[in-house]
C-alpha positions in Angstrom: 0.0 0.0 0.0 1.5 3.4 -1.0 1.5 5.7 2.0 -0.4 9.0 1.8 1.9 10.7 4.3 4.3 12.9 2.3 7.3 12.0 4.4 6.7 8.3 4.2 5.9 8.5 0.5 9.2 10.4 0.0 11.2 7.7 1.9 9.5 5.0 -0.1 10.4 6.8 -3.4 14.0 7.1 -2.2 14.2 3.4 -1.5 12.7 2.6 -4.8 15.2 4.7 -6.7 18.1 3.2 -4.7 16.9 -0.3 -5.4 16.7 -1.3 -1.7 13.1 -2.4 -1.7 12.2 -6.1 -1.9 10.7 -7.4 -5.2 7.1 -7.2 -4.0 7.4 -3.7 -2.7 9.2 -2.5 -5.9 6.6 -4.1 -8.1 3.8 -2.3 -6.1 5.5 1.1 -6.5 6.1 0.4 -10.2 2.4 -0.5 -10.6 1.3 2.7 -8.8 3.5 5.2 -10.7 1.2 5.6 -13.8 -1.8 6.6 -11.6 0.0 8.4 -8.7 1.3 11.8 -9.7 2.6 12.6 -6.2 4.6 9.3 -6.2 6.0 10.1 -9.7 7.1 13.5 -8.5 8.9 12.0 -5.5 10.6 9.4 -7.6 11.7 12.1 -10.1 13.2 14.2 -7.3 15.2 11.3 -5.9 16.4 10.4 -9.4 17.6 14.0 -9.9 19.4 13.9 -6.5 21.1 10.6 -7.1 21.9 10.7 -10.8 25.2 12.7 -10.3 26.5 9.8 -8.0 26.4 7.5 -11.1 29.2 9.6 -12.7 31.5 8.8 -9.7 31.5 5.1 -10.6 34.4 4.2 -12.9 33.6 1.6 -15.7 35.1 -1.8 -14.9 35.3 -4.8 -17.2 34.1 -8.2 -15.9 36.8 -10.8 -15.0 37.9 -12.7 -18.1 36.9 -16.1 -16.5 33.4 -15.0 -15.5 31.6 -17.0 -18.1 33.6 -20.1 -17.5 32.8 -19.8 -13.7 29.2 -19.4 -14.5 29.2 -22.5 -16.8 31.0 -24.5 -14.1 28.4 -23.6 -11.5 25.5 -24.8 -13.7 23.8 -28.1 -12.8 25.4 -31.0 -14.7 28.5 -29.0 -15.6 31.4 -31.2 -16.7 29.3 -34.3 -17.4 29.1 -33.6 -21.1 26.3 -34.4 -23.5 25.5 -38.0 -24.4 27.0 -39.1 -27.7 24.4 -39.7 -30.4 24.6 -42.5 -32.9 26.0 -42.0 -36.4 24.9 -39.0 -38.4 21.6 -39.1 -40.2 23.2 -39.1 -43.6 24.1 -42.8 -43.2 20.4 -43.7 -42.7 19.3 -43.0 -46.2 18.6 -40.1 -48.6 15.5 -39.0 -46.6 17.5 -38.5 -43.5 20.1 -36.6 -45.4 17.4 -34.3 -46.7 16.3 -33.7 -43.1 19.8 -32.9 -42.1 20.1 -30.4 -44.9 16.8 -29.0 -43.9 17.9 -28.5 -40.3 21.2 -27.0 -41.5 19.3 -24.6 -43.7 17.0 -23.7 -40.8 19.9 -23.1 -38.5 21.6 -20.8 -41.0 18.4 -18.9 -41.6 17.8 -18.6 -37.8 21.3 -17.3 -37.4 20.8 -14.7 -40.2 17.5 -13.7 -38.6 19.1 -13.3 -35.2 21.9 -11.2 -36.7 19.3 -9.0 -38.5 17.3 -8.5 -35.3 20.5 -7.6 -33.4 21.4 -5.1 -36.1 17.9 -3.6 -35.9 18.1 -3.3 -32.1 21.5 -1.6 -32.4 20.6 0.7 -35.2 17.1 1.6 -34.0 17.1 5.2 -32.8 16.8 5.5 -29.1 13.5 6.7 -27.7 13.5 10.3 -26.6 13.8 10.8 -22.9 10.7 11.5 -20.8 10.5 15.2 -19.9 9.0 16.4 -16.7 9.4 18.9 -13.9 8.0 19.5 -10.4 6.7 23.0 -9.9 7.8 24.3 -6.5 6.3 26.9 -4.2 8.3 29.9 -3.0 9.3 27.7 0.0 10.6 25.0 -2.4 7.7 22.7 -1.6 6.5 20.4 -4.5 3.0 21.4 -5.6 2.5 20.4 -9.2 4.0 17.8 -11.6 4.3 18.5 -15.3 5.0 15.7 -17.8 5.4 15.6 -21.5 4.4 12.6 -23.6 6.0 11.4 -26.8 3.7 13.6 -28.9 4.9 16.7 -27.1 1.7 17.3 -25.1 2.0 18.6 -21.6 0.1 17.2 -18.6 -0.3 19.1 -15.4 -1.4 17.5 -12.1 -1.7 18.8 -8.6 0.2 16.9 -5.9 -0.2 19.5 -3.1 -3.4 21.5 -3.6 -2.9 25.2 -2.8 -5.7 27.7 -2.0 -6.4 30.4 -4.5 -7.3 34.0 -3.6 -10.9 35.0 -4.1 -11.7 36.5 -7.5 -8.4 35.2 -8.9 -7.5 32.3 -11.2 -4.2 30.4 -11.9 -2.8 30.6 -15.4 -0.2 28.2 -16.8 2.7 29.5 -18.9 5.6 28.1 -20.9 8.8 29.9 -21.8 11.0 27.9 -24.3 14.7 28.5 -24.2 15.6 31.5 -26.4 12.1 33.0 -26.2 11.6 36.5 -25.0 8.1 36.2 -23.7 6.1 33.3 -22.2 3.2 31.6 -24.0 -0.1 31.1 -22.2 -1.2 27.4 -21.9 -4.5 28.2 -20.4 -6.3 28.6 -17.1 -5.7 25.9 -14.5 -9.1 24.2 -13.8 -10.4 23.7 -10.3 -9.7 20.0 -10.4 -6.0 20.7 -10.8 -5.5 18.6 -13.9 -5.1 19.7 -17.5 -3.5 18.6 -20.8 -2.0 21.0 -23.4 -1.8 19.7 -26.9 1.4 20.3 -29.0 -0.6 22.7 -31.2 -0.3 25.3 -28.5 3.4 24.8 -27.8 5.7 21.7 -28.0 7.5 20.6 -24.9 11.3 20.7 -25.1 14.2 20.3 -22.6 15.0 23.5 -20.7 11.5 24.9 -21.2 10.4 27.0 -18.2 6.9 26.2 -16.8 5.2 28.6 -14.4 1.8 29.3 -12.8 0.8 32.8 -12.1 -2.1 34.4 -10.2 -4.3 36.4 -12.6 -7.7 38.2 -12.7 -10.8 36.3 -13.7 -10.6 35.1 -17.3 -6.8 35.2 -17.2 -4.3 37.8 -18.1 -5.8 40.5 -20.3 -2.5 41.5 -22.0 -1.2 38.1 -23.2 1.6 37.9 -20.7 1.7 37.4 -16.9 0.4 40.3 -14.8 0.3 38.6 -11.4 2.9 37.0 -9.1 4.5 33.7 -10.0 3.1 31.1 -7.6 4.9 28.0 -8.9 7.8 27.5 -11.3 10.0 24.7 -12.7 12.0 23.7 -15.8 11.5 20.7 -18.0 14.3 18.2 -18.1 14.8 14.5 -18.8 13.5 12.3 -16.0 16.5 11.2 -13.9 18.9 13.9 -15.1 20.4 16.3 -12.6 
């Protein structure tokens, strides 16, 4: 069961990223991530904190005798395979044809495996998942913003904040190099919204912010009220 207490949830996310959970607990966290925005945000924060530590580990080649030790540890190692009778070719032309068929199948399977390996190696890597956690002025996580493969942005509240009377929250995006933010719309009361790529396409380094505006949103096409929450899109797990 995923805890609802923020501190307990944060500790669970940290253990999940570190890999110290047992298999059952790790599977439960992995199953909850797609539906639990708060848990995803906690995991993303831990990934961002711990990712720099991976650069401290120097690459090391496995010992040259590793495979031989693994083979020696397998059940039945060293006993060898039972010797079969004489080859099929000596049993008649039909058997010889079967041997040729099996040889042809083996060659074809090897070629197919080589082709699949080449496809896997040459296939372009999937683009990294972009996300950010919008923080309050006190550096408390309040919203999580994620971008799917199509470039659409999804906003979800993880720590609901009260809004002043006769005011609304408006979502903005500022791509790198842009001189003015683009409005992505008013944040609905439910705290969830999706912005299609037709409005603006998500990209690494894009600044996402929520401002406080008059009813109906900013009347001048750019923020007029204070910035309540802010964050920058980056690849999940990057520092």
